[in-house]
C-alpha positions as CSV (number, residue, x, y, z in Angstrom):
1,X,0.0,0.1,-0.1
2,X,1.5,3.3,-1.2
3,X,0.2,6.7,0.0
4,X,-0.7,9.1,-3.0
5,X,0.6,12.6,-2.5
6,X,-1.5,15.4,-3.8
7,X,0.5,17.6,-6.5
8,X,0.8,21.3,-5.3
9,X,-0.7,23.6,-7.6
10,X,1.6,26.5,-8.7
11,X,0.9,29.6,-6.7
12,X,-0.5,32.7,-8.4
13,X,2.0,34.2,-10.9
14,X,3.7,37.6,-9.9
15,X,4.5,39.8,-12.9
16,X,8.2,40.8,-13.0
17,X,9.1,39.6,-9.4
18,X,12.6,40.6,-10.3
19,X,11.5,44.4,-10.0
20,X,10.1,43.8,-6.6
21,X,13.3,42.3,-5.3
22,X,15.3,45.2,-7.3
23,X,13.1,47.8,-5.2
24,X,13.9,46.0,-1.7
25,X,17.8,45.7,-2.6
26,X,17.8,49.3,-3.6
27,X,16.0,50.4,-0.3
28,X,18.4,48.2,1.8
29,X,21.4,50.3,0.2
30,X,19.6,53.8,0.3
31,X,20.6,56.5,2.7
32,X,19.0,56.4,6.1
33,X,17.0,59.5,5.5
34,X,15.2,57.8,2.9
35,X,14.4,54.6,4.5
36,X,11.1,53.7,6.3
37,X,11.5,52.9,10.0
38,X,12.2,49.4,11.4
39,X,8.7,49.3,12.6
40,X,7.2,50.2,9.2
41,X,9.5,47.7,7.4
42,X,8.5,44.9,9.8
43,X,4.8,45.7,9.9
44,X,4.2,46.7,6.4
45,X,7.0,46.4,3.8
46,X,8.2,42.9,4.3
47,X,4.8,41.4,5.0
48,X,3.2,43.0,2.0
49,X,5.9,41.6,-0.2
50,X,5.4,38.1,1.4
51,X,1.7,38.6,0.5
52,X,2.3,39.5,-3.0
53,X,4.7,36.6,-3.6
54,X,2.1,34.0,-2.2
55,X,-1.2,35.6,-3.6
56,X,-0.1,37.2,-6.8
57,X,-1.1,40.6,-8.3
58,X,-4.1,39.8,-10.3
59,X,-6.8,39.8,-7.6
60,X,-5.1,42.3,-5.1
61,X,-8.2,44.8,-5.0
62,X,-10.6,41.7,-4.3
63,X,-11.9,41.9,-0.7
64,X,-10.7,38.4,-0.1
65,X,-7.3,39.2,-1.0
66,X,-5.1,39.8,2.3
67,X,-4.3,43.5,2.8
68,X,-0.8,44.3,1.9
69,X,-0.3,45.1,5.8
70,X,-2.7,42.7,7.4
71,X,-4.4,39.3,6.7
72,X,-8.2,40.3,5.9
73,X,-9.9,37.0,6.9
74,X,-9.4,35.0,10.3
75,X,-6.2,36.1,10.9
76,X,-7.3,39.7,10.9
77,X,-9.9,39.1,13.6
78,X,-6.8,37.8,15.7
79,X,-5.0,40.8,14.8
80,X,-1.9,38.7,13.3
81,X,0.5,40.6,11.0
82,X,1.3,38.6,7.7
83,X,4.6,37.2,7.7
84,X,5.1,37.6,11.6
85,X,5.9,34.5,13.8
86,X,2.3,34.2,14.8
87,X,1.2,34.2,11.3
88,X,3.4,31.2,10.6
89,X,2.4,29.6,14.0
90,X,-1.2,29.9,12.6
91,X,-0.4,28.5,9.2
92,X,1.0,25.4,11.0
93,X,-2.0,25.2,13.4
94,X,-4.5,25.0,10.4
95,X,-2.8,21.6,9.6
96,X,-3.9,20.0,12.9
97,X,-6.4,17.4,12.3
98,X,-10.0,18.8,13.1
99,X,-9.1,22.2,12.9
100,X,-10.2,22.5,9.2
101,X,-13.9,21.4,10.5
102,X,-13.9,24.4,13.0
103,X,-12.3,26.7,10.5
104,X,-15.0,25.7,7.9
105,X,-17.7,26.5,10.4
106,X,-16.2,30.0,10.7
107,X,-15.7,30.4,7.0
108,X,-19.6,29.7,6.6
109,X,-20.4,32.2,9.1
110,X,-18.3,34.7,7.2
111,X,-19.9,33.9,3.9
112,X,-23.4,34.8,5.4
113,X,-21.7,38.1,6.7
114,X,-20.5,38.7,3.1
115,X,-23.8,38.4,1.6
116,X,-25.1,41.0,4.0
117,X,-22.2,43.1,3.4
118,X,-22.6,43.0,-0.3
119,X,-26.1,44.3,-0.1
120,X,-24.7,47.4,2.2
121,X,-21.7,47.7,-0.4
122,X,-23.9,48.1,-3.2
123,X,-26.1,50.8,-1.4
124,X,-22.8,52.5,-0.4
125,X,-21.6,52.7,-4.1
126,X,-24.8,54.0,-5.1
127,X,-24.8,56.9,-2.6
128,X,-21.2,57.7,-3.4
129,X,-22.0,57.6,-7.2
130,X,-25.0,60.2,-6.9
131,X,-22.9,62.4,-4.6
132,X,-20.0,62.5,-7.1
133,X,-22.3,63.4,-9.9
134,X,-23.6,66.3,-7.7
135,X,-20.1,67.5,-7.2
136,X,-19.0,67.1,-10.7
137,X,-20.1,70.0,-12.9
138,X,-18.0,69.1,-15.7
139,X,-19.7,65.7,-16.1
140,X,-16.3,64.1,-15.9
141,X,-17.5,61.0,-14.1
142,X,-19.8,60.1,-17.1
143,X,-16.6,60.0,-19.4
144,X,-14.4,57.7,-17.2
145,X,-14.5,54.1,-15.7
146,X,-12.3,52.1,-13.4
147,X,-9.7,50.1,-15.2
148,X,-10.6,47.1,-13.1
149,X,-7.2,45.7,-12.7
150,X,-6.5,44.0,-9.7
151,X,-10.0,42.5,-10.2
152,X,-12.1,44.7,-7.5
153,X,-15.1,43.3,-5.9
154,X,-18.6,44.0,-7.0
155,X,-18.3,47.3,-9.0
156,X,-21.3,49.6,-9.4
157,X,-22.0,49.5,-13.3
158,X,-23.7,52.1,-15.2
159,X,-23.8,52.1,-19.0
160,X,-21.0,49.8,-19.3
161,X,-18.9,51.9,-17.0
162,X,-17.4,50.3,-13.7
163,X,-17.2,52.3,-10.7
164,X,-15.6,51.0,-7.5
165,X,-15.4,52.0,-3.9
166,X,-11.9,53.5,-4.3
167,X,-12.6,55.0,-7.6
168,X,-15.5,57.0,-6.5
169,X,-13.8,58.2,-3.2
170,X,-10.9,59.3,-5.2
171,X,-13.0,61.1,-7.6
172,X,-14.7,63.0,-4.7
173,X,-11.3,64.1,-3.4
174,X,-10.4,65.3,-7.0
175,X,-13.9,67.4,-7.4
176,X,-13.0,69.0,-4.1
177,X,-9.7,69.9,-5.0
178,X,-10.8,71.4,-8.5
179,X,-12.9,73.7,-6.8
180,X,-9.8,75.7,-5.9
181,X,-7.1,74.3,-8.5
182,X,-7.9,74.7,-12.2
183,X,-6.1,71.1,-13.2
184,X,-6.2,72.1,-17.2
185,X,-3.3,74.4,-16.2
186,X,-1.4,71.7,-14.1
187,X,1.3,69.9,-16.2
188,X,2.7,67.5,-13.5
189,X,1.5,66.2,-10.0
190,X,4.0,64.8,-7.6
191,X,2.2,62.2,-5.4
192,X,4.0,61.3,-2.2
193,X,2.5,57.9,-0.9
194,X,0.9,57.1,-4.1
195,X,-0.5,53.9,-3.0
196,X,-1.4,51.5,-5.9
197,X,-2.1,54.5,-8.3
198,X,-5.9,55.1,-8.0
199,X,-5.9,58.7,-7.7
200,X,-3.3,59.3,-10.5
201,X,-5.8,57.0,-12.6
202,X,-8.5,59.4,-11.8
203,X,-6.9,62.5,-12.7
204,X,-5.0,61.0,-15.8
205,X,-8.4,60.0,-17.3
206,X,-9.8,63.3,-16.8
207,X,-6.6,65.3,-17.9
208,X,-4.6,63.0,-20.3
209,X,-1.9,65.7,-20.9
210,X,-0.8,65.7,-17.4
211,X,2.6,63.8,-16.1
212,X,2.6,62.1,-12.6
213,X,5.7,61.5,-10.6
214,X,4.6,58.6,-8.2
215,X,6.7,58.3,-4.9
216,X,6.2,55.2,-2.5
217,X,8.0,52.7,-0.6
218,X,8.1,48.9,-1.8
219,X,5.9,47.0,-2.2
220,X,3.5,49.8,-3.0
221,X,5.8,51.3,-5.5
222,X,6.0,47.9,-7.3
223,X,1.9,47.6,-7.1
224,X,1.6,51.3,-8.4
225,X,3.7,50.3,-11.4
226,X,2.0,47.0,-12.3
227,X,-1.4,48.6,-11.7
228,X,-0.9,51.7,-14.1
229,X,0.7,49.6,-16.5
230,X,-2.5,47.6,-16.6
231,X,-4.6,50.7,-16.8
232,X,-2.6,52.8,-19.2
233,X,-0.1,50.2,-21.3
234,X,2.9,52.0,-22.6
235,X,2.6,55.1,-20.6
236,X,4.5,54.0,-17.5
237,X,8.4,54.7,-17.2
238,X,9.4,51.8,-14.9
239,X,11.4,52.2,-11.8
240,X,14.1,49.9,-13.5
241,X,14.8,52.7,-15.9
242,X,14.3,55.7,-13.5
243,X,17.0,54.3,-11.0
244,X,19.7,54.5,-13.9
245,X,19.1,58.1,-14.7
246,X,21.2,60.9,-13.5
247,X,18.4,63.4,-13.8
248,X,14.8,62.8,-14.2
249,X,12.8,65.5,-16.3
250,X,9.4,64.0,-17.1
251,X,8.6,67.0,-19.4
252,X,11.3,66.1,-21.8
253,X,10.2,62.4,-21.9
254,X,7.5,62.1,-24.6
255,X,4.9,59.2,-24.8
256,X,5.3,58.4,-20.9
257,X,2.8,59.7,-18.4
258,X,3.6,58.0,-15.1
259,X,7.0,58.0,-13.5
260,X,7.5,55.4,-10.7
261,X,9.9,56.5,-8.0
262,X,11.1,55.3,-4.6
263,X,11.8,57.9,-2.0
264,X,15.5,57.6,-2.7
265,X,15.0,58.8,-6.1
266,X,13.5,62.5,-5.4
267,X,17.2,63.9,-5.5
268,X,17.4,62.8,-9.3
269,X,14.4,65.2,-10.0
270,X,15.6,68.1,-12.3
271,X,12.6,70.1,-12.9
272,X,9.7,71.8,-11.2
273,X,6.4,70.2,-10.7
274,X,3.1,72.0,-10.4
275,X,1.5,70.3,-7.7
276,X,2.2,68.1,-4.6
277,X,-0.6,65.7,-3.7
278,X,-0.2,63.6,-0.7
279,X,-2.6,61.5,1.7
280,X,-1.5,60.4,5.1
281,X,2.1,59.9,4.0
282,X,4.1,62.2,6.3
283,X,2.4,60.9,9.4
284,X,4.3,57.7,9.1
285,X,7.8,59.5,8.9
286,X,10.5,60.3,11.7
287,X,10.9,64.2,11.9
288,X,14.3,63.9,10.3
289,X,12.7,62.1,7.2
290,X,10.1,64.7,6.9
291,X,12.4,67.5,6.8
292,X,14.4,65.8,4.2
293,X,11.4,65.4,1.9
294,X,10.4,69.0,2.8
295,X,13.7,70.2,1.3
296,X,13.1,68.6,-1.8
297,X,9.1,69.8,-1.9
298,X,10.3,73.2,-1.4
299,X,12.9,72.7,-4.3
300,X,10.5,71.2,-6.7
301,X,6.9,72.2,-6.3
302,X,6.0,75.7,-7.9
303,X,2.0,76.2,-7.4
304,X,-0.1,73.9,-5.1
305,X,0.0,71.4,-2.3
306,X,-3.0,69.2,-1.6
307,X,-2.9,67.2,1.6
308,X,-5.0,65.0,3.6
309,X,-3.6,64.3,7.3
310,X,-4.8,63.1,10.6
311,X,-5.6,65.8,13.2
312,X,-3.4,63.8,15.5
313,X,-0.2,61.9,14.5
314,X,0.8,58.3,15.2
315,X,1.8,58.1,18.7
316,X,3.5,54.6,19.1
317,X,6.6,54.3,20.9
318,X,7.6,51.3,19.1
319,X,7.1,53.4,15.9
320,X,9.2,56.3,16.2
321,X,12.5,57.2,18.2
322,X,11.3,60.6,18.7
323,X,8.1,62.1,20.7
324,X,7.3,64.6,18.1
325,X,4.5,63.3,15.5
326,X,3.5,64.9,12.4
327,X,-0.1,65.7,11.9
328,X,-2.3,68.2,10.0
329,X,-1.4,71.0,12.6
330,X,2.4,70.4,12.1
331,X,2.1,70.2,8.2
332,X,-0.1,73.4,8.2
333,X,2.6,75.1,10.3
334,X,5.5,74.0,8.2
335,X,3.7,74.5,4.5
336,X,2.4,78.0,5.3
337,X,6.0,79.5,5.3
338,X,6.0,79.0,1.5
339,X,2.3,78.7,0.7
340,X,-0.9,80.0,1.7
341,X,-4.0,78.2,2.7
342,X,-7.1,78.4,0.3
343,X,-9.5,76.4,2.0
344,X,-9.2,77.0,5.7
345,X,-13.0,77.6,6.6
346,X,-14.4,74.9,4.5
347,X,-14.7,72.2,7.3
348,X,-18.6,72.6,7.8
349,X,-19.3,72.8,4.2
350,X,-21.1,69.9,2.5
351,X,-18.9,69.4,-0.2
352,X,-15.7,69.2,2.0
353,X,-17.8,66.7,4.1
354,X,-18.7,64.5,1.1
355,X,-14.9,64.4,-0.1
356,X,-13.8,63.5,3.4
357,X,-16.7,61.0,4.3
358,X,-14.3,58.1,5.2
359,X,-11.7,60.2,7.0
360,X,-13.6,62.3,9.6
361,X,-10.6,62.7,11.8
362,X,-8.4,64.1,9.0
363,X,-8.1,67.5,7.5
364,X,-8.5,68.3,3.7
365,X,-5.7,71.1,3.1
366,X,-5.2,73.1,-0.2
367,X,-2.2,75.5,-0.5
368,X,-0.9,77.8,-3.4
369,X,2.7,79.1,-3.7
370,X,3.2,82.6,-2.1
């Protein structure tokens, strides 16, 4: 009698895994002022890379896909970080006889909750869509659609156009900023903390003339490049090319709209950019790192700054060496030295509240160069 072993099916394919490894290798060699803290490396960067390599890229926007920082399903309920020792222990525990039955009961319960949540999700999308239409005097929303790269869960479909939760919330932020900024006169946006590229996608589809300098740490910089390659084929200048350039001048590079950078490439930028856009990026930095970014922002940004930042910074002893945290108040204090605020009294306005519906404890700040 012989035991028949089940062949393991190959895992999901990760496009260009060498690029992800290259980004991490360069991060390891970068100057300390550009590196994430050890806390962020252990909590987000390395676990996120492990999740990508295990689950692939194709479904990263599906609700069942693990978060790039936390595992969404059972392990999220237990608050277990992906890639941590507890996570690996949990993977071993799942192999214990009888555990699979208990886990299946849990999964059945989750399936019921998902059906309920699916109805709520659909209602939320409809609400966001009609809110976006009201804030959109140019009817831009009726001309654009989510790329659907990353296989997002249950989009709202209207006349063959796809609208997802992320797409609509990014669009609302754009609409609010457009009340103060004429985007037709903006030639370049630098986004620090660009995530997977969803905000850039919105603006690029409405203003195809624009260039985007997109800066994030790996693995998000990797996801950003793969996502925008899928949404805008041929329009992305890869990090692989960027890293070898002595000076980066996006306006002089024809045929490319998206430039994928990691933080240590900022010193290579050699021409001014019309706007900085950043959402909750600086709060994750040590003060010394923030001041390093600030020097380049003052050097490069010529017209506007658009920020969404928390009213109170992160205060975790394990996260930062210094006691000082970066919050909206600190950012306003710093940026008003060179820029003046355009929307200081907007917090009670309907349009402001609509744009900030999912970030009630944050401030949406827009500045113009003095």
